[in-house]
FIPAKE-975930 format. One record per residue (C-alpha): x, y, z; chain; residue in one letter; residue number from 1. Coordinates in nm, 2 decimals. Layout:
% residues N
X / Y / Z / A / A / NUM
...
END
This chain:
% residues 359
18.30 / 8.92 / -17.36 / A / M / 1
17.95 / 8.91 / -17.52 / A / F / 2
17.92 / 8.54 / -17.45 / A / R / 3
18.02 / 8.59 / -17.08 / A / N / 4
17.76 / 8.87 / -17.04 / A / A / 5
17.48 / 8.64 / -17.18 / A / L / 6
17.58 / 8.36 / -16.94 / A / R / 7
17.56 / 8.60 / -16.64 / A / Q / 8
17.22 / 8.73 / -16.74 / A / S / 9
17.08 / 8.38 / -16.79 / A / S / 10
17.20 / 8.28 / -16.44 / A / R / 11
17.04 / 8.59 / -16.28 / A / S / 12
16.71 / 8.52 / -16.47 / A / L / 13
16.71 / 8.16 / -16.35 / A / T / 14
16.76 / 8.27 / -15.99 / A / A / 15
16.48 / 8.52 / -16.02 / A / V / 16
16.24 / 8.27 / -16.17 / A / S / 17
16.31 / 8.02 / -15.90 / A / R / 18
16.25 / 8.28 / -15.62 / A / I / 19
15.92 / 8.38 / -15.79 / A / G / 20
15.80 / 8.02 / -15.81 / A / V / 21
15.87 / 7.97 / -15.44 / A / R / 22
15.69 / 8.29 / -15.35 / A / S / 23
15.39 / 8.18 / -15.55 / A / A / 24
15.35 / 7.86 / -15.35 / A / G / 25
15.49 / 7.62 / -15.62 / A / I / 26
15.75 / 7.38 / -15.47 / A / P / 27
16.11 / 7.44 / -15.57 / A / A / 28
16.30 / 7.12 / -15.50 / A / P / 29
16.63 / 7.27 / -15.60 / A / F / 30
16.61 / 7.57 / -15.36 / A / V / 31
16.65 / 7.51 / -14.99 / A / A / 32
16.44 / 7.73 / -14.76 / A / A / 33
16.64 / 7.92 / -14.49 / A / P / 34
16.61 / 7.78 / -14.14 / A / K / 35
16.50 / 8.11 / -13.99 / A / H / 36
16.19 / 8.11 / -14.20 / A / V / 37
16.06 / 7.78 / -14.05 / A / R / 38
16.14 / 7.90 / -13.70 / A / T / 39
15.93 / 8.21 / -13.74 / A / Y / 40
15.64 / 8.01 / -13.88 / A / A / 41
15.65 / 7.77 / -13.58 / A / A / 42
15.66 / 8.05 / -13.33 / A / E / 43
15.36 / 8.22 / -13.51 / A / A / 44
15.15 / 7.90 / -13.49 / A / K / 45
15.24 / 7.84 / -13.11 / A / A / 46
15.17 / 8.20 / -13.00 / A / A / 47
14.78 / 8.18 / -12.97 / A / P / 48
14.80 / 7.85 / -12.78 / A / T / 49
15.06 / 7.97 / -12.55 / A / E / 50
14.87 / 8.29 / -12.47 / A / V / 51
14.55 / 8.10 / -12.41 / A / S / 52
14.72 / 7.85 / -12.17 / A / S / 53
14.87 / 8.14 / -11.97 / A / I / 54
14.54 / 8.31 / -11.94 / A / L / 55
14.37 / 7.99 / -11.83 / A / E / 56
14.64 / 7.94 / -11.56 / A / Q / 57
14.60 / 8.30 / -11.44 / A / R / 58
14.22 / 8.27 / -11.42 / A / I / 59
14.23 / 7.94 / -11.23 / A / R / 60
14.48 / 8.09 / -10.99 / A / G / 61
14.27 / 8.39 / -10.90 / A / V / 62
14.14 / 8.37 / -10.54 / A / Q / 63
13.86 / 8.58 / -10.41 / A / E / 64
14.01 / 8.71 / -10.09 / A / E / 65
13.75 / 8.97 / -10.01 / A / G / 66
13.45 / 8.79 / -10.16 / A / G / 67
13.17 / 8.94 / -10.37 / A / L / 68
12.87 / 9.09 / -10.19 / A / A / 69
12.55 / 9.19 / -10.35 / A / E / 70
12.50 / 9.56 / -10.31 / A / T / 71
12.23 / 9.81 / -10.38 / A / G / 72
12.16 / 10.18 / -10.38 / A / R / 73
11.94 / 10.40 / -10.16 / A / V / 74
11.65 / 10.54 / -10.36 / A / L / 75
11.49 / 10.74 / -10.07 / A / S / 76
11.52 / 10.76 / -9.69 / A / V / 77
11.31 / 10.92 / -9.43 / A / G / 78
11.14 / 10.85 / -9.09 / A / D / 79
11.36 / 10.56 / -9.02 / A / G / 80
11.28 / 10.38 / -9.35 / A / I / 81
11.50 / 10.34 / -9.65 / A / A / 82
11.41 / 10.22 / -10.00 / A / R / 83
11.69 / 10.02 / -10.16 / A / V / 84
11.72 / 9.91 / -10.52 / A / H / 85
11.95 / 9.64 / -10.66 / A / G / 86
11.94 / 9.36 / -10.40 / A / M / 87
11.73 / 9.10 / -10.57 / A / N / 88
11.84 / 8.80 / -10.37 / A / N / 89
11.80 / 8.95 / -10.02 / A / V / 90
11.61 / 8.75 / -9.76 / A / Q / 91
11.33 / 8.86 / -9.54 / A / A / 92
11.45 / 9.01 / -9.21 / A / E / 93
11.81 / 8.99 / -9.33 / A / E / 94
12.06 / 9.25 / -9.19 / A / L / 95
12.21 / 9.49 / -9.43 / A / V / 96
12.48 / 9.75 / -9.37 / A / E / 97
12.50 / 10.10 / -9.52 / A / F / 98
12.82 / 10.27 / -9.62 / A / A / 99
12.77 / 10.51 / -9.33 / A / S / 100
12.79 / 10.22 / -9.08 / A / G / 101
12.42 / 10.22 / -9.00 / A / V / 102
12.25 / 9.87 / -9.00 / A / K / 103
11.90 / 9.79 / -9.10 / A / G / 104
11.66 / 9.49 / -9.14 / A / M / 105
11.48 / 9.41 / -9.47 / A / C / 106
11.11 / 9.40 / -9.41 / A / M / 107
10.93 / 9.46 / -9.74 / A / N / 108
11.05 / 9.26 / -10.04 / A / L / 109
10.89 / 9.43 / -10.33 / A / E / 110
10.95 / 9.42 / -10.71 / A / A / 111
11.24 / 9.64 / -10.79 / A / G / 112
11.31 / 9.77 / -10.44 / A / Q / 113
11.34 / 9.66 / -10.07 / A / V / 114
11.20 / 9.84 / -9.77 / A / G / 115
11.46 / 9.85 / -9.49 / A / V / 116
11.40 / 9.97 / -9.14 / A / V / 117
11.70 / 10.14 / -8.99 / A / L / 118
11.85 / 10.06 / -8.65 / A / F / 119
12.01 / 10.40 / -8.62 / A / G / 120
11.95 / 10.76 / -8.72 / A / S / 121
11.83 / 10.82 / -9.07 / A / D / 122
12.03 / 11.14 / -9.09 / A / R / 123
12.34 / 10.94 / -9.14 / A / L / 124
12.20 / 10.76 / -9.45 / A / V / 125
12.20 / 10.96 / -9.78 / A / K / 126
12.02 / 10.91 / -10.11 / A / E / 127
12.24 / 10.71 / -10.35 / A / G / 128
12.45 / 10.55 / -10.07 / A / E / 129
12.57 / 10.20 / -10.12 / A / T / 130
12.41 / 9.92 / -9.92 / A / V / 131
12.55 / 9.57 / -9.89 / A / K / 132
12.41 / 9.24 / -9.77 / A / R / 133
12.54 / 9.06 / -9.47 / A / T / 134
12.38 / 8.72 / -9.53 / A / G / 135
12.27 / 8.70 / -9.17 / A / Q / 136
11.95 / 8.72 / -8.98 / A / I / 137
11.94 / 8.93 / -8.66 / A / V / 138
12.15 / 8.76 / -8.40 / A / E / 139
12.22 / 8.87 / -8.05 / A / V / 140
12.47 / 8.76 / -7.78 / A / P / 141
12.36 / 8.51 / -7.53 / A / A / 142
12.50 / 8.33 / -7.23 / A / G / 143
12.60 / 8.38 / -6.86 / A / P / 144
12.83 / 8.67 / -6.97 / A / E / 145
12.53 / 8.89 / -7.00 / A / L / 146
12.43 / 8.87 / -6.63 / A / L / 147
12.47 / 9.20 / -6.46 / A / G / 148
12.47 / 9.40 / -6.79 / A / R / 149
12.25 / 9.65 / -6.96 / A / V / 150
12.21 / 9.62 / -7.34 / A / V / 151
12.02 / 9.79 / -7.62 / A / D / 152
11.77 / 9.63 / -7.86 / A / G / 153
12.04 / 9.46 / -8.06 / A / L / 154
12.24 / 9.33 / -7.76 / A / G / 155
12.51 / 9.60 / -7.76 / A / N / 156
12.63 / 9.70 / -7.41 / A / P / 157
12.52 / 10.05 / -7.30 / A / I / 158
12.62 / 10.05 / -6.94 / A / D / 159
12.98 / 10.15 / -6.99 / A / G / 160
13.13 / 9.83 / -6.85 / A / K / 161
13.32 / 9.73 / -7.16 / A / G / 162
13.24 / 9.46 / -7.41 / A / P / 163
13.03 / 9.16 / -7.33 / A / L / 164
13.27 / 8.88 / -7.44 / A / N / 165
12.98 / 8.65 / -7.50 / A / A / 166
13.07 / 8.31 / -7.65 / A / R / 167
12.74 / 8.23 / -7.82 / A / E / 168
12.49 / 8.41 / -8.03 / A / T / 169
12.13 / 8.33 / -8.10 / A / R / 170
11.88 / 8.43 / -8.36 / A / R / 171
11.64 / 8.69 / -8.24 / A / A / 172
11.32 / 8.54 / -8.38 / A / Q / 173
11.31 / 8.16 / -8.34 / A / L / 174
11.00 / 7.94 / -8.36 / A / K / 175
10.86 / 7.85 / -8.02 / A / A / 176
10.88 / 7.48 / -7.92 / A / P / 177
10.57 / 7.27 / -7.98 / A / G / 178
10.35 / 7.08 / -7.74 / A / I / 179
10.54 / 6.75 / -7.73 / A / L / 180
10.88 / 6.88 / -7.61 / A / P / 181
10.72 / 7.08 / -7.33 / A / R / 182
10.73 / 6.97 / -6.97 / A / R / 183
10.43 / 7.02 / -6.74 / A / S / 184
10.42 / 7.31 / -6.49 / A / V / 185
10.52 / 7.16 / -6.16 / A / N / 186
10.73 / 7.42 / -5.98 / A / Q / 187
10.61 / 7.75 / -5.84 / A / P / 188
10.76 / 8.09 / -5.88 / A / V / 189
10.78 / 8.28 / -5.55 / A / Q / 190
10.71 / 8.64 / -5.63 / A / T / 191
10.73 / 8.76 / -5.27 / A / G / 192
10.38 / 8.91 / -5.29 / A / L / 193
10.15 / 8.72 / -5.05 / A / K / 194
9.84 / 8.82 / -5.25 / A / S / 195
9.98 / 8.68 / -5.57 / A / V / 196
10.14 / 8.37 / -5.43 / A / D / 197
9.83 / 8.27 / -5.23 / A / S / 198
9.54 / 8.38 / -5.46 / A / M / 199
9.69 / 8.34 / -5.82 / A / V / 200
10.01 / 8.14 / -5.79 / A / P / 201
10.24 / 8.14 / -6.09 / A / I / 202
10.43 / 7.83 / -6.20 / A / G / 203
10.76 / 7.80 / -6.39 / A / R / 204
10.67 / 7.79 / -6.76 / A / G / 205
10.35 / 7.98 / -6.71 / A / Q / 206
10.25 / 8.32 / -6.86 / A / R / 207
10.10 / 8.60 / -6.66 / A / E / 208
9.95 / 8.93 / -6.77 / A / L / 209
9.99 / 9.23 / -6.54 / A / I / 210
9.72 / 9.48 / -6.65 / A / I / 211
9.62 / 9.81 / -6.50 / A / G / 212
9.59 / 10.18 / -6.55 / A / D / 213
9.88 / 10.42 / -6.56 / A / R / 214
10.08 / 10.46 / -6.24 / A / Q / 215
9.91 / 10.17 / -6.06 / A / T / 216
10.23 / 9.98 / -5.98 / A / G / 217
10.26 / 9.73 / -6.27 / A / K / 218
10.63 / 9.78 / -6.29 / A / T / 219
10.66 / 9.76 / -5.91 / A / A / 220
10.50 / 9.41 / -5.91 / A / V / 221
10.75 / 9.28 / -6.17 / A / A / 222
11.04 / 9.45 / -5.99 / A / L / 223
10.95 / 9.29 / -5.66 / A / D / 224
10.93 / 8.95 / -5.82 / A / A / 225
11.28 / 8.99 / -5.95 / A / I / 226
11.42 / 9.11 / -5.62 / A / L / 227
11.26 / 8.82 / -5.44 / A / N / 228
11.47 / 8.57 / -5.64 / A / Q / 229
11.78 / 8.68 / -5.46 / A / K / 230
11.76 / 8.41 / -5.19 / A / R / 231
11.69 / 8.14 / -5.45 / A / W / 232
11.98 / 8.24 / -5.66 / A / N / 233
12.21 / 8.25 / -5.36 / A / A / 234
12.19 / 7.87 / -5.33 / A / T / 235
12.42 / 7.64 / -5.54 / A / G / 236
12.13 / 7.43 / -5.67 / A / D / 237
12.06 / 7.52 / -6.04 / A / E / 238
11.72 / 7.37 / -6.02 / A / S / 239
11.61 / 7.64 / -5.77 / A / Q / 240
11.78 / 7.93 / -5.94 / A / K / 241
11.57 / 8.17 / -6.15 / A / L / 242
11.75 / 8.40 / -6.38 / A / Y / 243
11.57 / 8.72 / -6.48 / A / C / 244
11.55 / 8.92 / -6.80 / A / V / 245
11.39 / 9.26 / -6.79 / A / Y / 246
11.29 / 9.42 / -7.12 / A / V / 247
11.21 / 9.79 / -7.11 / A / A / 248
11.02 / 9.91 / -7.42 / A / V / 249
10.93 / 10.27 / -7.48 / A / G / 250
11.02 / 10.39 / -7.13 / A / Q / 251
11.21 / 10.70 / -7.04 / A / K / 252
11.58 / 10.68 / -6.99 / A / R / 253
11.55 / 10.81 / -6.64 / A / S / 254
11.30 / 10.54 / -6.55 / A / T / 255
11.54 / 10.27 / -6.68 / A / V / 256
11.83 / 10.42 / -6.50 / A / A / 257
11.63 / 10.42 / -6.17 / A / Q / 258
11.53 / 10.06 / -6.22 / A / L / 259
11.89 / 9.95 / -6.28 / A / V / 260
12.00 / 10.14 / -5.97 / A / K / 261
11.74 / 9.96 / -5.76 / A / T / 262
11.86 / 9.63 / -5.89 / A / L / 263
12.22 / 9.71 / -5.82 / A / E / 264
12.14 / 9.84 / -5.46 / A / E / 265
11.96 / 9.51 / -5.38 / A / N / 266
12.24 / 9.30 / -5.54 / A / D / 267
12.00 / 9.16 / -5.80 / A / A / 268
12.20 / 9.24 / -6.11 / A / M / 269
12.41 / 8.93 / -6.05 / A / K / 270
12.13 / 8.72 / -6.19 / A / Y / 271
11.96 / 8.97 / -6.42 / A / S / 272
11.99 / 9.11 / -6.77 / A / V / 273
11.83 / 9.44 / -6.87 / A / V / 274
11.74 / 9.51 / -7.23 / A / V / 275
11.65 / 9.87 / -7.29 / A / A / 276
11.48 / 10.03 / -7.59 / A / A / 277
11.38 / 10.37 / -7.46 / A / T / 278
11.12 / 10.61 / -7.61 / A / A / 279
11.40 / 10.82 / -7.76 / A / S / 280
11.52 / 10.54 / -7.98 / A / E / 281
11.40 / 10.44 / -8.32 / A / A / 282
11.08 / 10.23 / -8.36 / A / A / 283
11.26 / 9.93 / -8.51 / A / P / 284
11.47 / 9.90 / -8.20 / A / L / 285
11.16 / 9.91 / -7.98 / A / Q / 286
11.01 / 9.64 / -8.21 / A / Y / 287
11.31 / 9.41 / -8.19 / A / I / 288
11.39 / 9.45 / -7.82 / A / A / 289
11.14 / 9.19 / -7.69 / A / P / 290
11.27 / 8.93 / -7.94 / A / F / 291
11.63 / 9.01 / -7.82 / A / T / 292
11.54 / 8.96 / -7.46 / A / G / 293
11.35 / 8.64 / -7.55 / A / C / 294
11.66 / 8.50 / -7.73 / A / A / 295
11.88 / 8.57 / -7.42 / A / M / 296
11.63 / 8.39 / -7.19 / A / G / 297
11.60 / 8.09 / -7.43 / A / E / 298
11.97 / 8.02 / -7.38 / A / W / 299
11.91 / 7.94 / -7.01 / A / F / 300
11.61 / 7.73 / -7.10 / A / R / 301
11.81 / 7.53 / -7.36 / A / D / 302
12.09 / 7.47 / -7.11 / A / N / 303
11.88 / 7.32 / -6.84 / A / G / 304
11.82 / 7.63 / -6.63 / A / R / 305
11.52 / 7.84 / -6.54 / A / H / 306
11.45 / 8.20 / -6.64 / A / A / 307
11.18 / 8.45 / -6.62 / A / V / 308
11.13 / 8.74 / -6.86 / A / I / 309
10.94 / 9.07 / -6.80 / A / V / 310
10.81 / 9.27 / -7.10 / A / Y / 311
10.75 / 9.63 / -6.98 / A / D / 312
10.55 / 9.68 / -7.19 / A / D / 313
10.43 / 9.50 / -7.50 / A / L / 314
10.18 / 9.78 / -7.59 / A / S / 315
10.47 / 10.01 / -7.67 / A / K / 316
10.60 / 9.74 / -7.91 / A / Q / 317
10.26 / 9.72 / -8.08 / A / A / 318
10.27 / 10.10 / -8.13 / A / V / 319
10.62 / 10.08 / -8.28 / A / A / 320
10.50 / 9.80 / -8.51 / A / Y / 321
10.21 / 10.01 / -8.62 / A / R / 322
10.43 / 10.30 / -8.70 / A / Q / 323
10.66 / 10.08 / -8.90 / A / M / 324
10.37 / 9.93 / -9.09 / A / S / 325
10.24 / 10.27 / -9.19 / A / L / 326
10.58 / 10.39 / -9.31 / A / L / 327
10.63 / 10.06 / -9.51 / A / L / 328
10.28 / 10.09 / -9.65 / A / R / 329
10.16 / 9.77 / -9.49 / A / R / 330
9.81 / 9.71 / -9.37 / A / P / 331
9.82 / 9.88 / -9.02 / A / P / 332
9.67 / 9.73 / -8.70 / A / V / 333
9.30 / 9.82 / -8.70 / A / V / 334
9.25 / 9.79 / -8.33 / A / R / 335
9.47 / 9.74 / -8.02 / A / L / 336
9.30 / 9.50 / -7.78 / A / T / 337
9.45 / 9.28 / -7.51 / A / L / 338
9.46 / 8.99 / -7.75 / A / A / 339
9.61 / 9.18 / -8.04 / A / S / 340
9.89 / 9.32 / -7.83 / A / K / 341
10.08 / 9.00 / -7.85 / A / F / 342
10.19 / 9.01 / -8.22 / A / L / 343
10.42 / 8.71 / -8.21 / A / S / 344
10.34 / 8.39 / -8.02 / A / P / 345
10.71 / 8.31 / -7.96 / A / Q / 346
10.73 / 8.60 / -7.72 / A / L / 347
10.49 / 8.43 / -7.48 / A / L / 348
10.49 / 8.07 / -7.57 / A / F / 349
10.87 / 8.02 / -7.59 / A / T / 350
10.93 / 8.02 / -7.21 / A / F / 351
10.87 / 7.67 / -7.09 / A / T / 352
11.04 / 7.45 / -6.83 / A / P / 353
11.39 / 7.35 / -6.94 / A / P / 354
11.38 / 7.10 / -7.23 / A / L / 355
11.67 / 6.91 / -7.09 / A / T / 356
11.67 / 6.75 / -6.74 / A / P / 357
11.85 / 6.92 / -6.46 / A / I / 358
12.11 / 6.70 / -6.27 / A / H / 359
END
């Protein structure tokens, strides 16, 4: 019995020694490792690679459905001007949209902030509100669908006749064509006023300044010229037609309503477009309205048709620009003379005879 006990103890010691050697990292050729141990080791080594591959596939499969837009925060707002922080890549004269739905145009690109002029009421914009870029410069609808309509400074209809359904849009501030693509003035404009047509005749593609004191009939002269184009637009010859764009800047709403009524009574709205930025609207809208009307008239020019535009009047636009300059802390206009009224040459030099021949 004693011998049997010694044999059993020696066997147990041998097994313990072999297990200890294997756990210490020394190879034990006479002891076979269980299969499940190797399986766990293989899975442990493959886990990081598998996770990284899954993450890589997930990242590659991500699609930006909504897109990422650069945003900013309103630092201060007042008098139609908002100071925005956080939009470092914004462009000059780019449209931005506030969380309240009000749109604005970036005018001052300063270090750390951007000066934005509002095209709506500043009461709707609050400090700390989110502002996002649109990536677009001011564009307005253009085309024959605007004939007979009344729009605001941004081309939105305000006559209650439904949407415009315009097929094309144009930038509001395009560079005027140079000298080479212009055609010579060789066709007259019949204003219907014998004194003007006989003494100082006006040609298609020519600029004319109507100057006078208050209540001397400046608007009446322009209105008569528009009404006189009825007989020319009644013909089927596009080379004889003259489409009219009337831009009312800084006038009373009642005055604009009376003018539109006169055009409708004389059946002149069929070939006319009225752009109205009244005195009750914000200064940025009065500033952009002439450019809006100019873009609408340029569509007729670029499509081989004739158009005439009436700015009534540009001095109100100069006053609006001065107001914006003071609020944006820009150098204001020192004096307001006849020459300094015309701030942008494209307003006056863009209307030329059609650049494409008329067939």
